[in-house]
C-alpha positions as CSV (number, residue, x, y, z in Angstrom):
1,M,-41.1,-13.5,23.9
2,T,-37.9,-11.5,23.6
3,A,-36.1,-10.8,20.4
4,S,-32.5,-12.1,20.0
5,P,-29.8,-9.4,20.0
6,P,-28.7,-8.3,16.5
7,S,-25.6,-10.1,15.3
8,S,-22.5,-8.0,14.9
9,A,-21.2,-10.0,12.0
10,S,-22.9,-9.8,8.6
11,P,-24.7,-12.9,7.3
12,S,-22.1,-13.4,4.6
13,V,-19.3,-13.9,7.1
14,P,-18.7,-17.5,8.0
15,K,-19.3,-18.2,11.7
16,T,-16.2,-20.4,11.9
17,L,-14.0,-17.3,11.7
18,G,-14.9,-16.2,15.2
19,H,-12.9,-13.2,16.3
20,W,-11.2,-13.1,13.0
21,S,-14.4,-12.2,11.2
22,F,-13.4,-8.5,11.1
23,L,-10.7,-9.4,8.6
24,F,-13.1,-11.2,6.3
25,R,-13.9,-7.9,4.5
26,Y,-10.2,-7.6,3.7
27,R,-9.7,-11.1,2.3
28,G,-9.0,-9.9,-1.2
29,R,-6.2,-7.6,0.0
30,L,-4.8,-10.3,2.2
31,V,-4.8,-12.8,-0.7
32,M,-3.2,-10.2,-3.1
33,G,-0.6,-9.4,-0.5
34,A,0.2,-13.1,0.0
35,L,0.5,-13.6,-3.8
36,M,2.8,-10.6,-4.1
37,L,5.0,-12.1,-1.4
38,V,5.2,-15.3,-3.4
39,A,6.1,-13.3,-6.5
40,T,8.8,-11.4,-4.4
41,N,10.4,-14.7,-3.5
42,A,10.2,-16.0,-7.0
43,F,12.0,-12.9,-8.4
44,A,14.6,-13.2,-5.6
45,L,15.3,-16.8,-6.5
46,A,15.5,-16.0,-10.2
47,I,18.5,-13.7,-9.7
48,P,21.0,-16.3,-8.5
49,W,19.7,-18.7,-11.1
50,L,20.4,-16.1,-13.8
51,L,23.8,-15.3,-12.3
52,G,24.7,-19.0,-12.6
53,R,23.6,-19.0,-16.3
54,T,25.7,-15.9,-16.8
55,I,28.8,-17.6,-15.3
56,D,28.2,-20.6,-17.5
57,A,27.9,-18.3,-20.5
58,L,31.4,-16.9,-19.8
59,G,32.9,-20.2,-21.0
60,G,30.4,-20.6,-23.9
61,P,31.0,-20.0,-27.6
62,D,29.5,-16.4,-27.6
63,P,29.8,-14.7,-24.2
64,G,29.5,-11.2,-25.7
65,G,26.1,-12.1,-27.1
66,D,24.8,-14.2,-24.2
67,I,25.8,-12.1,-21.2
68,P,24.0,-8.7,-21.9
69,P,20.5,-10.2,-22.1
70,L,21.2,-12.2,-18.9
71,A,22.5,-9.1,-17.1
72,L,19.4,-7.2,-18.2
73,A,17.2,-10.0,-17.0
74,M,18.8,-9.8,-13.6
75,V,18.2,-6.1,-13.4
76,A,14.6,-6.7,-14.4
77,M,14.2,-9.3,-11.7
78,A,15.6,-6.9,-9.1
79,V,13.2,-4.2,-10.2
80,L,10.2,-6.6,-10.2
81,Q,11.2,-7.9,-6.8
82,A,11.3,-4.4,-5.4
83,V,7.9,-3.5,-6.9
84,S,6.2,-6.7,-5.7
85,R,7.7,-6.3,-2.2
86,I,6.3,-2.8,-2.0
87,W,2.8,-3.9,-3.2
88,S,2.8,-6.9,-0.9
89,R,3.5,-4.7,2.1
90,V,1.0,-2.0,1.1
91,A,-1.8,-4.6,0.6
92,L,-1.0,-6.5,3.9
93,F,-0.5,-3.4,6.0
94,N,-3.6,-1.6,4.8
95,A,-5.7,-4.7,5.3
96,A,-4.3,-5.1,8.8
97,C,-4.9,-1.4,9.7
98,G,-8.4,-1.6,8.3
99,G,-9.1,-4.8,10.2
100,E,-7.7,-3.4,13.4
101,S,-9.8,-0.3,13.1
102,R,-12.9,-2.3,12.3
103,G,-12.2,-4.6,15.2
104,R,-11.8,-1.7,17.6
105,R,-15.1,-0.2,16.5
106,R,-16.9,-3.5,17.0
107,G,-15.3,-3.8,20.5
108,S,-13.6,-7.1,19.7
């Protein structure tokens, strides 16, 4: 009776992943990167919406009081968009590099 060869995947990795199993270890980083991409898009969409509110405030009763907070909010959205874009790329690229390195070591 011969023993079966050892499995290259850990028991906690679902078998349905197949060749993608080397990325399973990086699932947290991949999910975080995807969530940061969603945040990046939300911040990007908030800027034109705030601009529209700013334009509407020009014709309002108190443009001097309404416009500065809206302008500050647009700047804040731009900064948050930049930060979330950087973090999404860091998370996704690092997970991809780690997965590629792990896959090469396994011979996949």
